[in-house]
C-alpha positions as MATLAB code, in Angstrom:
seq = 'MMNLVNPIGVSLLAIGCLFSGSALGDKALSTQPIAPEAPPRHKMLLDYYHHSMPKLAIGRFVITGGSLNNLGRYGLDDFSHTNSFDPLVAVLEKEFALVLHREPFLPENLEGADIVFIFCPDSPMLNPTIPRISDAEIDSLVDFVTEGGSLILMVNSSHKTEKFEEEQFSKLFHRFSLGWNDDDTKYVDITIGTEHPYFYDMDVFHYGAGCTLKYLNGGKNIETLLQVHGDLGDEDVTGPGISLVRYGKGKVLAVGDTGSWGANISRPWSENGPFLLQMFRLMKKDTGIRPAEYKVGQTFVYDMAKSYIKGFTPNNRLDEIKVPSFEDFNIGTKTSKPYSERTGKVHLKCADVSDIGVTTFKATVSDYKHFDAEVPSSASQHVMIKQNRLGSLADVITSDVSLMELSPDLPHLLAFIPNDSIRIGDYWDKIHHLPIPSMSVANISPVRAVNTEMCYVRDEKINGRWCRLLRTSAAEWVDKLDITMEELLQHGSINYRLNSGRGGRFLFQREQWIDKETGVVVRVKAQSRIVLWVEDCRKAKKFTIADIDQDQVTVVAQSVTFEVN';
ca = [
      13.054   -5.008  -10.677;
      10.687   -2.545  -12.270;
      11.744   -0.907  -15.513;
      10.117    2.397  -14.604;
      10.912    5.164  -17.002;
      10.414    8.806  -16.257;
       7.929   11.401  -17.304;
       7.705   14.988  -16.934;
       4.869   16.462  -15.938;
       3.134   19.132  -15.073;
       2.084   21.733  -12.966;
       1.762   24.624  -11.092;
       2.758   26.363   -7.982;
       4.283   29.699   -7.590;
       6.900   29.991   -4.871;
       5.143   29.314   -1.601;
       1.680   29.242   -3.213;
      -0.261   26.011   -3.558;
      -1.577   25.304   -7.044;
      -5.308   25.939   -7.098;
      -6.433   25.315  -10.657;
      -6.107   22.681  -13.344;
      -7.474   21.552  -16.654;
     -10.446   20.284  -14.643;
     -11.222   23.778  -13.443;
     -13.588   24.101  -10.505;
     -14.874   20.572  -10.999;
     -11.994   19.322   -8.846;
     -12.752   21.730   -6.015;
     -14.985   20.912   -3.066;
     -16.348   22.719   -0.049;
     -16.371   19.505    1.962;
     -13.781   18.945    4.716;
     -10.316   17.996    3.460;
      -9.836   15.219    6.024;
     -12.671   12.760    6.697;
     -13.743   11.797   10.178;
     -11.935    8.652   11.310;
     -14.218    5.599   11.553;
     -14.336    3.662   14.835;
     -11.754    0.936   15.380;
     -12.730   -2.657   14.645;
     -13.364   -4.612   17.858;
     -11.290   -7.797   17.953;
     -11.634  -10.410   20.705;
      -8.354  -12.248   21.397;
      -8.989  -15.646   22.940;
      -7.472  -15.951   26.404;
     -10.293  -18.187   27.639;
      -8.869  -21.255   25.893;
      -5.281  -20.030   26.023;
      -3.479  -19.223   29.255;
      -1.829  -15.953   30.212;
       1.877  -15.711   31.180;
       2.461  -17.369   34.583;
       6.121  -18.364   34.681;
       7.802  -16.407   37.504;
      11.470  -15.561   37.040;
      12.846  -13.991   40.185;
      10.617  -11.537   42.042;
       9.729   -9.158   39.245;
       9.182  -11.040   35.979;
       6.071  -12.981   34.961;
       6.424  -14.433   31.464;
       5.210  -17.184   29.154;
       6.499  -20.723   29.217;
       9.880  -21.269   27.605;
       9.630  -25.065   27.288;
       5.945  -25.341   26.336;
       3.039  -23.427   24.824;
       1.659  -22.223   28.161;
       1.439  -18.472   28.423;
       3.124  -17.833   25.098;
       1.655  -15.021   23.009;
       0.866  -12.725   25.905;
      -0.023   -9.145   25.023;
       2.345   -7.465   27.469;
       5.232   -9.863   27.882;
       8.444   -8.217   26.762;
      10.486  -10.906   28.511;
       9.327  -13.594   26.076;
      10.525  -13.786   22.492;
       7.230  -15.248   21.266;
       4.785  -12.767   22.727;
       2.189  -10.741   20.839;
       3.664   -7.373   21.841;
       4.781   -6.708   18.231;
       1.312   -7.691   17.004;
      -0.289   -5.193   19.395;
       2.042   -2.427   18.200;
       1.099   -3.069   14.575;
      -2.674   -3.444   15.024;
      -3.792   -1.225   17.887;
      -4.298    1.933   15.804;
      -6.937    0.265   13.640;
      -8.289   -2.457   15.919;
      -9.697   -2.290   19.426;
      -7.947   -5.344   20.886;
      -9.883   -6.992   23.708;
      -8.375   -9.602   26.018;
     -11.329  -12.020   25.977;
     -11.726  -14.449   28.908;
     -15.249  -15.773   28.458;
     -16.750  -18.586   26.374;
     -17.686  -17.655   22.812;
     -21.452  -17.703   23.302;
     -23.890  -15.281   21.615;
     -24.208  -12.908   24.591;
     -20.418  -12.542   24.737;
     -20.020  -11.818   21.020;
     -22.267   -8.768   20.843;
     -20.474   -5.774   19.336;
     -17.490   -7.807   18.182;
     -16.249   -7.524   14.597;
     -13.477  -10.141   14.718;
     -12.720  -13.180   16.900;
      -9.106  -14.357   16.999;
      -8.385  -17.878   18.345;
      -4.817  -19.219   18.371;
      -3.368  -22.542   19.567;
      -5.788  -23.361   22.430;
      -3.940  -24.883   25.387;
      -3.561  -28.638   25.333;
      -5.321  -30.375   28.270;
      -2.190  -32.532   28.583;
      -0.231  -29.401   29.486;
      -2.931  -27.434   31.274;
      -6.082  -29.363   32.294;
      -7.551  -26.256   33.986;
      -8.132  -24.431   30.673;
     -11.557  -25.278   29.163;
     -11.745  -26.803   25.712;
     -13.773  -25.109   22.985;
     -17.273  -26.514   23.483;
     -19.711  -27.660   20.800;
     -22.012  -24.808   21.837;
     -19.190  -22.316   21.241;
     -18.497  -23.830   17.821;
     -22.178  -23.392   16.862;
     -22.108  -19.834   18.158;
     -18.972  -18.966   16.180;
     -20.429  -20.432   12.980;
     -23.537  -18.267   13.476;
     -21.286  -15.253   14.181;
     -19.552  -15.696   10.827;
     -22.800  -16.430    9.004;
     -24.184  -13.074   10.134;
     -21.137  -11.131    8.915;
     -18.465  -11.540   11.597;
     -14.845  -12.453   10.923;
     -13.031  -15.379   12.534;
      -9.239  -15.865   12.577;
      -7.931  -19.335   13.433;
      -4.202  -19.937   13.964;
      -2.355  -23.190   14.556;
       1.318  -24.096   14.487;
       3.432  -27.022   13.412;
       3.448  -30.044   15.712;
       6.391  -29.193   17.945;
       6.741  -31.474   20.975;
       7.040  -28.444   23.234;
       4.170  -26.479   21.668;
       1.249  -28.880   21.887;
      -2.212  -27.351   21.522;
      -5.722  -28.758   21.860;
      -6.557  -30.456   18.568;
      -9.834  -32.365   18.837;
     -12.280  -29.483   19.376;
     -10.178  -27.008   17.438;
     -10.309  -29.429   14.480;
     -14.100  -29.529   14.742;
     -14.198  -25.739   14.421;
     -11.880  -25.852   11.397;
     -13.965  -28.599    9.790;
     -17.175  -26.531    9.975;
     -15.554  -24.310    7.322;
     -14.091  -27.221    5.282;
     -10.628  -26.565    6.672;
      -7.979  -28.622    8.437;
      -4.216  -28.695    8.906;
      -1.439  -31.155    8.159;
       0.963  -32.681   10.678;
       4.049  -31.203    9.017;
       6.642  -28.509    9.623;
       7.998  -26.024    7.067;
      10.852  -25.075    9.431;
      11.981  -21.447    9.116;
      11.521  -20.385    5.513;
      11.309  -17.222    3.396;
       8.290  -17.107    1.076;
       8.625  -14.890   -1.990;
       5.864  -12.303   -2.367;
       6.956  -10.088   -5.275;
       5.043   -7.464   -7.225;
       2.436   -9.743   -8.817;
       1.069  -11.409   -5.669;
      -2.745  -11.167   -5.753;
      -3.280  -10.308   -2.062;
      -0.134   -8.668   -0.643;
       1.905   -5.727   -1.896;
       5.025   -3.599   -1.376;
       7.179   -6.413    0.007;
       9.608   -8.974   -1.358;
       9.444  -11.822    1.162;
       7.503  -13.040    4.172;
       9.176  -15.216    6.804;
       7.021  -18.222    7.691;
       8.312  -19.289   11.099;
       8.211  -23.082   11.373;
       4.507  -23.492   10.639;
       2.381  -26.216    9.122;
       0.386  -26.396    5.894;
      -3.397  -26.323    5.706;
      -5.752  -28.702    3.942;
      -9.169  -28.235    2.338;
     -12.092  -30.577    2.930;
     -15.262  -31.221    0.925;
     -13.704  -29.929   -2.278;
     -12.555  -26.653   -0.733;
     -15.523  -24.609   -1.889;
     -15.306  -20.838   -1.382;
     -11.717  -21.149   -0.129;
      -8.951  -18.919   -1.465;
      -5.270  -19.580   -0.855;
      -3.761  -16.273    0.213;
      -0.231  -17.656    0.653;
       1.245  -20.874   -0.695;
       4.160  -22.022    1.473;
       6.918  -24.591    1.214;
       9.600  -26.142    3.370;
      13.169  -24.939    3.639;
      16.250  -26.885    2.478;
      15.787  -30.511    3.409;
      12.024  -30.147    3.668;
      11.187  -29.476    0.010;
       8.411  -32.100    0.152;
       6.440  -29.886    2.572;
       4.220  -27.667    0.445;
       0.661  -26.353    0.552;
      -1.518  -23.460    1.667;
      -0.160  -21.533    4.642;
      -2.850  -18.843    4.829;
      -6.377  -19.335    3.501;
      -9.590  -17.318    3.364;
     -13.102  -18.766    3.465;
     -16.154  -16.678    2.616;
     -18.980  -18.155    4.663;
     -22.458  -16.614    4.751;
     -21.959  -12.868    5.133;
     -18.638  -13.259    6.935;
     -15.072  -14.486    6.531;
     -12.770  -17.057    8.123;
      -8.979  -16.761    7.954;
      -6.925  -19.881    8.666;
      -3.192  -19.520    9.344;
      -0.725  -22.381    9.824;
       1.844  -20.412   11.806;
       1.608  -18.422   15.031;
       5.246  -17.522   15.682;
       5.513  -15.213   12.663;
       3.530  -12.598   14.558;
       5.825  -12.548   17.574;
       9.584  -12.890   17.463;
       9.765  -12.859   13.685;
       8.504   -9.266   13.563;
      11.391   -8.213   15.794;
      14.034  -10.217   13.940;
      15.577   -9.008   10.656;
      12.437   -9.987    8.708;
      11.174   -6.424    8.565;
       8.361   -7.187    6.143;
       6.462   -9.462    8.551;
       4.965   -6.387   10.266;
       3.451   -4.883    7.084;
       2.349   -8.372    6.028;
       0.568   -8.844    9.353;
      -1.266   -5.536    9.005;
      -2.341   -6.277    5.439;
      -3.555   -9.745    6.445;
      -5.618   -8.527    9.391;
      -7.115   -5.734    7.284;
      -8.529   -8.430    5.021;
     -10.629   -9.543    7.986;
     -12.465   -6.297    8.541;
     -16.160   -6.552    7.752;
     -16.799   -6.672    4.025;
     -18.105   -3.353    2.674;
     -18.573   -4.743   -0.828;
     -15.676   -2.884   -2.427;
     -13.924   -4.814   -5.178;
     -11.076   -3.845   -7.532;
     -11.966   -3.352  -11.178;
     -12.232   -6.471  -13.316;
     -11.030   -5.830  -16.865;
     -11.713   -7.852  -19.996;
      -9.110   -8.392  -22.692;
      -9.617   -5.830  -25.452;
     -11.500   -3.380  -23.231;
     -10.255    0.176  -23.881;
     -10.660    3.441  -21.969;
      -9.820    6.828  -23.470;
      -8.722    9.695  -21.221;
      -8.219   13.384  -21.953;
      -4.840   14.333  -20.538;
      -3.507   17.783  -19.596;
      -0.007   18.343  -18.190;
       1.749   21.470  -17.085;
       5.103   22.270  -15.592;
       6.459   25.433  -14.010;
       9.711   26.646  -12.485;
      10.157   29.405   -9.965;
      13.382   31.211   -9.049;
      14.201   33.907   -6.511;
      15.500   37.242   -7.942;
      19.243   36.513   -7.772;
      19.044   32.873   -8.832;
      21.017   32.326  -12.059;
      19.286   29.060  -12.931;
      16.789   31.097  -14.954;
      19.605   31.701  -17.443;
      19.368   28.058  -18.534;
      16.740   28.147  -21.247;
      14.770   25.022  -22.070;
      13.442   24.843  -25.651;
      10.130   23.238  -24.669;
       9.370   26.015  -22.147;
       7.959   29.479  -22.571;
       8.356   32.425  -20.208;
       5.349   33.780  -18.379;
       6.186   37.358  -17.462;
       4.993   38.428  -14.024;
       6.813   41.760  -13.879;
       9.632   43.702  -15.492;
      12.298   41.501  -13.864;
      10.421   38.314  -13.114;
       9.269   35.507  -15.383;
       8.365   31.882  -14.845;
       9.260   29.212  -17.401;
       6.314   26.899  -17.981;
       5.308   24.126  -20.329;
       2.046   22.444  -21.331;
       1.122   19.111  -22.865;
      -2.253   17.737  -23.963;
      -3.362   14.514  -25.570;
      -5.578   11.460  -25.403;
      -4.420    8.323  -23.592;
      -5.833    5.018  -24.830;
      -5.613    2.394  -22.086;
      -6.276   -1.088  -23.471;
      -6.462   -4.293  -21.455;
      -4.032   -6.633  -23.196;
      -4.056   -9.610  -20.810;
      -5.437  -10.916  -17.511;
      -3.538  -13.787  -15.872;
      -5.006  -16.610  -13.799;
      -3.891  -14.832  -10.577;
      -5.460  -11.534  -11.610;
      -2.401   -9.698  -12.978;
      -3.720   -7.251  -15.590;
      -1.485   -5.989  -18.400;
      -2.404   -2.738  -20.153;
      -1.078   -1.223  -23.361;
      -1.199    2.578  -23.270;
      -0.876    4.701  -26.426;
      -1.160    8.459  -26.892;
      -2.894   10.333  -29.721;
      -3.408   14.037  -30.507;
      -0.291   14.733  -28.465;
       0.548   18.446  -28.405;
       3.172   20.703  -26.871;
       1.226   23.893  -26.300;
      -0.748   23.914  -29.573;
       1.888   22.261  -31.722;
       1.509   18.632  -32.759;
       4.200   16.298  -31.432;
       5.098   13.669  -34.046;
       4.484   10.151  -32.833;
       4.184    6.625  -34.154;
       1.240    4.304  -33.599;
       3.731    1.658  -32.480;
       4.947    3.755  -29.549;
       3.370    2.510  -26.330;
       3.771    1.921  -22.608;
       3.072   -1.508  -21.095;
       1.737   -1.417  -17.532;
       1.138   -4.355  -15.186;
      -0.863   -4.326  -11.970;
      -1.651   -7.060   -9.472;
      -5.147   -8.101   -8.493;
      -5.473   -5.260   -5.965;
      -4.307   -2.632   -8.456;
      -0.739   -2.347   -7.134;
       1.771   -1.454   -9.849;
       3.904   -4.431  -10.887;
       5.840   -3.118  -13.893;
       6.112   -0.289  -16.438;
       7.984   -0.702  -19.734;
       8.231    2.113  -22.275;
       8.796    1.253  -25.948;
      10.271    4.558  -27.084;
      12.203    7.457  -25.571;
       9.534    9.879  -26.798;
       7.131    8.517  -24.165;
       9.587    8.514  -21.274;
       8.253   11.823  -19.970;
       4.711   10.413  -19.822;
       5.125    6.839  -18.607;
       5.401    7.459  -14.822;
       2.118    9.397  -14.897;
       0.102    6.647  -16.602;
      -0.123    4.408  -13.469;
      -2.317    7.151  -11.965;
      -5.049    5.535  -14.093;
      -4.905    2.386  -11.944;
      -7.073    2.168   -8.825;
      -5.381    0.451   -5.900;
      -7.907   -1.041   -3.429;
      -6.133   -2.698   -0.452;
      -9.051   -4.907    0.594;
     -12.821   -5.351    0.378;
     -13.397   -3.690    3.741;
     -12.308   -0.054    3.409;
     -14.652    2.618    4.744;
     -14.802    6.365    4.346;
     -12.140    7.757    6.666;
      -9.801    4.748    6.411;
      -6.073    5.388    5.886;
      -3.375    3.011    4.687;
       0.236    3.190    3.487;
       1.301    2.436   -0.069;
       4.592    2.664   -1.960;
       4.184    4.556   -5.230;
       6.790    5.147   -7.941;
       6.572    8.895   -8.419;
       8.269   11.317  -10.828;
      10.315   13.972   -9.006;
       9.925   17.413  -10.694;
      13.069   18.121  -12.699;
      14.803   21.191  -14.157;
      16.337   19.179  -16.979;
      16.400   20.175  -20.639;
      14.948   16.805  -21.629;
      11.949   17.225  -19.306;
      12.541   13.719  -17.985;
      12.135   13.442  -14.243;
      13.809   10.883  -11.995;
      11.430    8.321  -10.515;
      11.598    7.177   -6.907;
       9.725    4.672   -4.755;
       8.018    6.884   -2.175;
       6.006    5.770    0.851;
       2.648    7.523    0.639;
      -0.488    7.725    2.750;
      -3.784    6.898    1.067;
      -7.256    7.768    2.313;
     -10.812    6.974    1.283;
     -12.108   10.539    1.589;
     -15.766   10.432    0.560;
     -18.197    9.579   -2.245;
     -18.885   12.185   -4.932;
     -21.036   12.288   -8.035;
     -18.968   12.885  -11.193;
     -20.786   13.371  -14.510;
     -23.786   11.406  -13.294;
     -21.954    8.488  -11.686;
     -21.127    7.956   -8.037;
     -17.402    7.708   -7.394;
     -15.102    7.002   -4.483;
     -12.581    9.757   -3.906;
      -9.175    8.355   -2.889;
      -6.439   10.796   -1.893;
      -2.736    9.902   -1.924;
      -0.146   12.185   -0.338;
       3.552   12.196    0.507;
       6.169   14.565    1.915;
       9.839   13.626    1.919;
      13.252   15.273    2.200;
      15.279   15.184   -0.995;
      18.272   13.460    0.623;
      16.017   10.548    1.645;
      15.103   10.102   -2.025;
      18.781   10.009   -3.036;
      18.254   12.696   -5.703;
      21.348   14.246   -7.282;
      21.875   17.596   -8.956;
      22.772   15.742  -12.146;
      19.322   14.132  -12.244;
      17.499   17.369  -11.507;
      19.383   19.626  -13.901;
      21.514   17.533  -16.293;
      22.731   20.350  -18.603;
      24.919   22.764  -16.611;
      24.759   20.738  -13.386;
      28.545   21.006  -12.965;
      28.070   24.630  -11.890;
      25.490   23.884   -9.169;
      25.041   21.820   -6.048;
      22.325   21.228   -3.471;
      22.863   23.286   -0.349;
      22.085   22.011    3.179;
      22.074   18.413    4.354;
      18.511   17.656    3.354;
      18.634   19.356   -0.030;
      14.975   20.329   -0.151;
      11.448   19.048    0.248;
       9.295   16.958   -2.097;
       5.497   17.128   -1.812;
       2.946   15.015   -3.667;
      -0.834   14.818   -3.743;
      -3.117   12.813   -5.975;
      -6.888   12.575   -6.094;
      -8.595    9.738   -7.934;
     -12.313    9.458   -8.564;
     -13.199    5.765   -8.984;
     -16.528    4.564  -10.334;
     -18.302    2.761   -7.456;
     -19.908    0.206   -9.775;
     -16.994   -0.718  -12.041;
     -13.896    0.256  -10.022;
     -12.527    2.134  -13.056;
     -10.725    5.466  -12.585;
     -12.781    8.217  -14.231;
     -10.829   11.292  -13.132;
      -7.347   12.026  -11.757;
      -5.544   15.108  -10.539;
      -1.924   14.569   -9.451;
       0.384   17.354   -8.289;
       3.944   17.457   -7.025;
       6.396   20.126   -5.997;
      10.038   20.234   -5.017;
      11.577   23.185   -3.168;
      15.373   23.333   -3.221;
      18.319   25.432   -2.158;
      20.535   25.286   -5.264;
      23.963   26.837   -4.745;
      25.817   28.374   -7.710;
      29.415   27.244   -7.251;
      30.693   30.204   -9.334;
      29.380   32.799   -6.875;
      30.780   33.906   -3.545;
      29.376   31.888   -0.663;
      26.461   33.487    1.198;
      26.133   33.219    4.963;
      22.856   34.875    5.995;
      19.564   33.068    5.535;
      18.102   36.045    3.657;
      20.970   36.122    1.154;
      20.855   32.368    0.676;
      17.109   32.562   -0.012;
      17.564   35.357   -2.547;
      20.294   33.430   -4.365;
      19.272   29.790   -4.083;
      15.588   28.995   -3.534;
      14.234   27.075   -6.500;
      10.740   25.668   -6.957;
       9.750   23.149   -9.594;
       6.153   21.975   -9.770;
       4.217   19.684  -12.044;
       0.654   18.529  -12.450;
      -1.280   16.101  -14.580;
      -5.011   15.561  -15.001;
      -6.916   12.757  -16.713;
     -10.634   12.449  -17.384;
     -12.315    9.525  -19.106;
     -14.295   10.290  -22.274;
];
């Protein structure tokens, strides 16, 4: 479990008005469209030339896949069968143009395709009418991959009732130095965790009675994406379950289990769906994007600016709670806004890189100031940050309470890249641990795991270097984040409570500019805002919306910016 400690932050929104400035000034502004144009979907051919469609008739109205054999399993529109690909279609169809392919894989039939997906070709012992994969098709598929296409090959364990064609399918595997073992993991949960080099935001993946893969000819250019093992009683079964081969300009993905993409998505293993999407995204055509590779001892220094502001409606008594680290900005004779500012330099040093690509950073802060006053600090005070190979946060540990208000902002300096195939206009989901703007005296905000949407917006030139602009955004109701009044206010919280069932709304937006050559974050602007109805328990209850607004609406906003020296 992550030891995430809270920060406070920073910045700026008046009630109902979006913050429009920062320590970066106009440099962060752009006249380009906010949302990029969506790129076309990736065309994926699903092999139903070597695998039969559902044909089992049950009564007069149901046509489904075979229940006692492999025939017709994994149909695309077969809700009657547990092991159909209906869940797979639901997960993939927004990003992939799925094509039911019923022709041989020859060059003229592969034009325009990005991905070919072949799974458990029908065994001629079960269905002699289905053609085997021919040698000409194998040559064509090898050429397809060589020229930049992606090929996904799925087998299953050797169940008596799920036989598939092995001889020609093995030949295709062997062309990429791959094979599979005649074993069975049974149904087993595989731990993923926060440090996994290829998958993120999930604890386990359920491998549904698959086999293990084997590497031939020394296994050159083969990466194991998932190491699997047998369940109780089958501990001796162990090996690669999912593997990636880079071949020519393209990629080949080998998977030792087919059932995980059908019934197991619908069963209680809720993380199989996100796993499936992340795995298939790896097979989009390589655009050459790679996460940053850090060397031990390498240090980056960032100028940091933080600001924090509170806004209250005229009759709201929360403004009576004075916070020592805040000053009042007077707007009129009766209106003021408490605000706070922090500046400093963050030194981000690479302390370690593991053999699976987990990078550990040690972050220290110098020239730390509250407004213009120096904040005493010790050189030994630091924040340790871990990220996996993709840049997904694995852990944050803060050495001293004095840095607790800063530590949740420091992961903004990490660039998360989900795969090597993202294009301008691509969107993907990511869980981020975000500080929720607080009204507390200690300026320490609660941190929550929030599901966010990320987007590769465009390329921009920043201080002479081309950067990728990634935008992260989230909007969530306060009750969904399980935020309490005690966390938001601390001192004096006994006199207040959150009104309404949802409590309020949390908004977050972050922009990161990432050097295209190195993958290092060179600029960040992160903003968040929480709008609440905070009821004063000492006052008579209000019933009209206008009176409630005048008494209860509270806005807390924070912002932080970083720019590399």
